[in-house]
C-alpha positions in Angstrom: 31.4 167.5 45.6 30.3 163.8 46.9 31.5 162.3 50.2 31.0 158.5 50.4 29.5 157.1 53.6 31.8 157.4 56.3 33.7 154.2 57.3 35.5 153.2 60.0 39.3 152.6 60.7 40.3 149.4 59.7 44.0 150.1 59.9 44.8 151.4 63.7 48.6 149.8 64.1 49.4 152.9 66.3 46.2 153.2 68.1 46.6 154.9 71.7 46.7 152.0 74.1 46.6 152.5 78.2 50.2 150.0 78.1 51.3 150.2 82.1 54.1 147.8 81.6 57.3 147.6 79.5 58.4 143.9 78.5 59.9 141.6 81.6 57.3 143.2 83.7 59.3 146.5 84.3 56.5 149.1 85.6 56.1 152.2 83.9 54.2 154.0 85.9 52.4 153.5 89.9 50.2 155.5 91.4 46.6 156.9 91.3 47.2 157.8 87.1 48.1 154.3 86.5 44.4 153.0 85.7 41.8 155.4 84.4 41.8 156.0 80.8 40.0 159.3 81.2 42.8 160.5 82.8 45.1 159.9 79.8 42.5 160.8 77.5 42.6 164.5 78.7 46.6 164.2 79.2 46.7 163.3 75.0 44.1 166.1 74.3 46.7 168.6 76.1 49.4 167.1 74.2 47.2 167.5 71.2 46.8 171.1 71.4 50.9 170.6 70.9 49.9 168.6 67.8 52.0 165.3 69.0 49.3 162.8 68.1 46.7 161.6 65.7 44.5 158.5 66.4 45.4 156.2 63.5 47.4 155.6 61.1 47.2 157.5 57.4 46.5 155.3 54.5 48.1 155.4 51.6 46.4 158.3 49.0 44.2 156.8 46.8 43.2 158.9 43.2 40.7 157.1 41.8 37.8 158.0 38.8 34.7 156.4 37.7 36.5 153.7 35.4 38.9 153.2 38.3 42.2 154.0 36.8 44.1 157.2 38.1 43.6 160.2 36.7 45.7 163.6 36.6 42.2 165.7 36.6 38.6 165.9 38.0 36.7 164.7 39.1 39.3 163.7 41.6 38.4 160.9 44.8 40.8 160.7 47.5 41.1 158.6 50.5 42.1 160.5 53.9 43.3 159.6 57.6 40.0 158.5 58.6 39.6 156.3 55.8 36.9 158.1 54.2 36.8 158.5 50.3 36.0 161.7 49.2 35.5 163.0 45.7 36.0 166.5 44.6 34.6 167.7 41.2 37.1 171.0 41.1 40.4 172.2 43.1 39.0 173.6 46.0 40.2 177.5 45.9 38.6 178.8 49.6 40.3 176.5 52.0 39.5 176.3 55.9 42.2 174.8 58.3 41.2 173.7 61.9 44.7 172.5 62.8 48.0 174.8 62.9 50.0 171.5 61.7 47.5 171.8 58.0 48.0 175.1 58.3 52.0 175.0 57.8 51.7 172.1 55.6 49.3 174.3 52.9 51.9 177.3 53.3 55.1 174.8 53.2 53.3 173.8 49.7 53.5 177.7 48.6 49.8 177.5 48.1 48.7 179.9 51.9 46.9 181.7 48.9 44.0 179.2 49.2 43.4 179.8 52.7 40.7 181.9 53.8 40.3 180.9 57.8 42.3 179.4 60.5 42.2 178.7 64.1 43.2 181.0 66.6 46.6 178.9 67.3 47.9 179.2 63.7 50.6 181.2 64.2 53.4 180.2 61.9 54.1 181.1 59.2 53.6 185.1 60.1 51.1 185.3 57.2 48.3 183.0 59.3 48.2 185.5 61.7 46.0 188.2 59.1 43.6 185.2 58.4 40.1 185.2 59.5 40.0 183.3 62.8 37.3 180.7 63.3 37.8 180.1 66.8 39.9 177.6 68.6 40.9 173.9 67.3 38.3 171.9 69.6 34.5 171.5 69.1 33.5 173.8 71.9 35.7 176.8 70.7 35.5 176.7 67.1 32.6 178.5 65.6 30.0 177.4 63.4 28.7 180.7 62.2 32.5 182.1 60.9 33.1 178.6 59.4 29.4 179.0 57.2 30.1 182.6 56.6 33.7 182.3 54.7 32.1 180.0 52.0 34.8 177.0 52.1 34.9 174.5 49.8 37.4 173.0 51.8 37.7 172.2 55.3 41.3 170.4 56.3 40.6 169.3 59.6 42.4 166.5 62.4 40.9 162.9 63.0 41.4 162.9 66.8 40.0 166.2 67.9 36.9 167.1 65.3 35.4 163.8 64.5 32.2 165.0 66.1 32.3 168.2 63.6 32.6 166.4 60.2 29.5 165.3 60.3 28.0 168.7 60.7 30.1 169.9 57.9 29.1 167.5 55.8 25.3 168.3 56.2 26.3 171.8 55.8 27.4 170.0 52.2 31.1 171.5 53.0 33.6 169.1 51.5 36.2 167.2 54.7 39.5 166.2 54.1 41.2 164.7 57.5 44.9 164.9 57.6 46.8 162.8 60.4 50.1 161.5 59.9 52.0 159.8 62.3 55.2 159.5 60.1 57.5 161.5 58.2 56.6 158.8 55.2 52.9 159.5 55.9 53.3 163.5 55.9 55.2 163.3 52.5 52.1 161.3 51.0 49.4 164.1 53.1 51.2 166.4 50.9 51.0 164.6 47.7 47.6 164.6 48.3 47.0 168.1 49.3 49.4 169.4 46.3 47.1 167.2 44.0 43.7 168.4 45.3 45.1 172.0 45.5 45.9 171.3 41.5 50.1 171.9 42.1 51.6 168.4 42.6 54.9 170.2 41.4 54.5 172.3 44.7 54.6 168.8 47.0 57.8 167.7 44.3 59.8 170.2 45.1 59.1 170.4 48.8 59.2 167.0 49.9 62.8 166.6 47.9 64.1 169.5 49.9 62.9 167.6 52.9 64.2 164.3 52.1 67.3 165.9 51.3 67.5 167.5 54.8 66.6 164.0 56.2 69.3 162.2 54.6 72.4 164.8 55.3 71.2 164.0 59.2 70.9 160.1 58.5 74.5 159.6 56.7 76.3 161.8 58.8 75.0 159.9 61.8 75.9 156.6 60.2 79.6 158.1 60.4 79.6 158.2 64.2 80.7 155.2 66.4 77.8 153.7 68.3 79.7 154.5 71.8 78.8 157.9 71.3 75.2 157.9 70.4 73.5 158.8 73.7 70.5 157.3 75.1 67.4 160.1 74.9 64.3 160.5 76.7 61.5 163.3 75.4 59.4 164.1 78.4 56.2 164.7 76.4 54.5 165.8 79.9 55.8 166.2 83.2 52.7 165.6 85.6 52.2 162.6 85.5 55.6 161.9 83.8 54.9 161.0 79.9 57.1 160.0 77.1 57.3 159.2 73.4 57.6 155.7 72.4 58.8 154.3 69.1 55.8 154.4 67.5 55.0 158.2 68.0 56.2 160.6 65.5 58.6 162.2 68.2 59.9 158.3 68.5 60.8 158.4 64.6 62.9 161.7 65.2 64.6 160.3 68.0 65.6 157.1 66.2 66.8 159.3 63.1 69.4 161.1 65.3 71.1 158.3 65.9 70.3 158.1 69.8 68.7 155.1 71.7 65.5 156.1 72.9 65.2 154.8 76.5 61.7 153.8 76.0 62.2 151.8 72.8 60.3 149.0 73.9 57.4 150.1 74.8 54.1 150.1 72.4 52.3 153.1 73.9 53.1 155.9 71.6 53.2 158.3 74.8 53.2 156.2 77.8 53.2 156.9 81.6 56.7 156.5 83.0 57.8 156.5 86.6 60.5 158.3 87.8 62.6 154.9 88.9 62.6 153.9 85.2 64.5 157.3 83.6 66.7 157.2 86.3 67.3 153.2 86.1 67.5 153.6 82.2 69.9 156.9 82.5 69.7 159.1 79.4 72.3 160.9 78.5 70.3 163.8 76.5 67.0 164.6 77.7 64.7 166.8 75.5 61.2 168.6 76.3 59.0 171.3 74.5 59.3 174.7 75.5 55.3 174.6 77.0 53.5 171.9 78.7 50.3 173.7 79.7 53.0 176.3 80.9 56.3 176.9 80.1 59.0 174.5 80.9 62.2 175.7 82.8 65.1 173.7 83.1 66.1 173.6 86.6 62.7 172.4 87.5 63.2 168.8 84.9 66.6 168.2 86.8 64.8 169.0 89.9 62.6 165.9 89.7 62.5 162.8 92.2 66.3 161.2 91.8 67.0 162.9 88.5 70.1 165.1 89.8 72.5 161.4 89.6 70.9 160.7 86.2 74.1 161.5 83.1 71.6 164.1 81.4 71.6 166.0 84.4 75.3 165.5 85.5 76.4 166.9 82.3 73.6 169.2 82.1 72.1 168.2 78.5 68.7 168.7 79.0 67.3 170.8 76.5 64.3 172.4 74.9 63.0 172.5 71.8 60.5 174.9 70.4 57.1 173.4 71.1 55.9 174.2 68.1 58.5 172.6 65.7 58.6 169.4 67.8 54.8 168.8 68.6 52.9 169.6 65.2 53.3 166.6 62.7 54.2 168.9 59.6 57.2 169.9 57.9 59.0 171.9 61.0 59.7 168.3 62.5 62.6 168.1 60.2 63.6 171.3 61.9 63.1 169.7 64.7 65.5 167.0 64.1 68.4 169.2 62.7 68.3 171.0 66.4 68.3 167.4 68.3 71.5 166.3 66.3 73.0 169.5 66.3 73.0 169.7 70.4 73.5 166.0 70.6 76.6 165.9 68.0 77.9 170.0 68.0 80.8 169.3 66.3 79.6 167.0 63.6 76.8 169.3 63.0 77.9 172.7 64.1 76.3 174.5 60.6 72.5 173.2 61.8 72.8 174.0 65.1 69.8 176.6 65.9 69.1 178.5 69.1 65.8 177.4 70.5 62.9 179.8 69.8 60.6 181.4 73.0 58.0 180.0 73.9 54.7 180.6 71.9 52.0 179.2 74.5 49.0 176.6 73.6 49.6 175.0 69.7 48.2 171.9 68.1 
């Protein structure tokens, strides 16, 4: 396998920015957390442990041969989410995933048999629990000796958490592919890329078709719901300090697909700090939150935030917890989260899709 020189990213459409104001000089957050970048970085690091964000947009998958034309065989050159061109001489057979979302993606493709190691946070599907563990998901908790002992011919990593480790793995001559989808379309391209690399393109075609069909069912039904029956939404990413999901985030895309209106629709930052007063002023009809932040989330505590007792979502008891693993990992189960959300928002139209909230599973990525 040949790794081309590491390249800097040229496409940062969704680069995390510390935007403190909405258009029209509406203050998003005031207080001790509004200034320092370090506070936001630490919070986003915690969010990442629930799989919420990646630093950059996933570029188109590129497959080239020595002649520069597309090829269906090997050697195979792929461009990953870190704009690295990585060439594989053969299809990998011993894969380590250092991100739960990547583990779920491989299993969704029906290729879990290629995995020889995962992190301690890889808890879905159940088969992932039985694989050897290489530690956590950060550079401080990943055990390099365990990785080397497993003799992998591919490591699937994430671009926000593992940049510093990529160089170490490359020095050890271990092929590395970075995944970092921030939208459903980018996730589909990642699935195609991984399936092609693991020499089973048909697997991706079937899974992507199924996911797209399910999304289309949702959007087709939503299109028939009158605009005045579509609720205003707020997704609480974090509680202290309060953080929401903007439209440029993966969660923001899912909110849009529900047909509701994200009360942060005019914010550039994917995950902005939000003053409690802004939520009160914009008065969401429905509030969603994951089952866990740093600890289990309690619905009653959400309703007790300053001034929130009078907003529509609180008065009508339309505050809902979503499975933290489903909604926070940028993987195939985001479609499960979408179906759960519309089932809660429009119970009559989506009764067959309504799902019970799974119990908290602890820290995830």
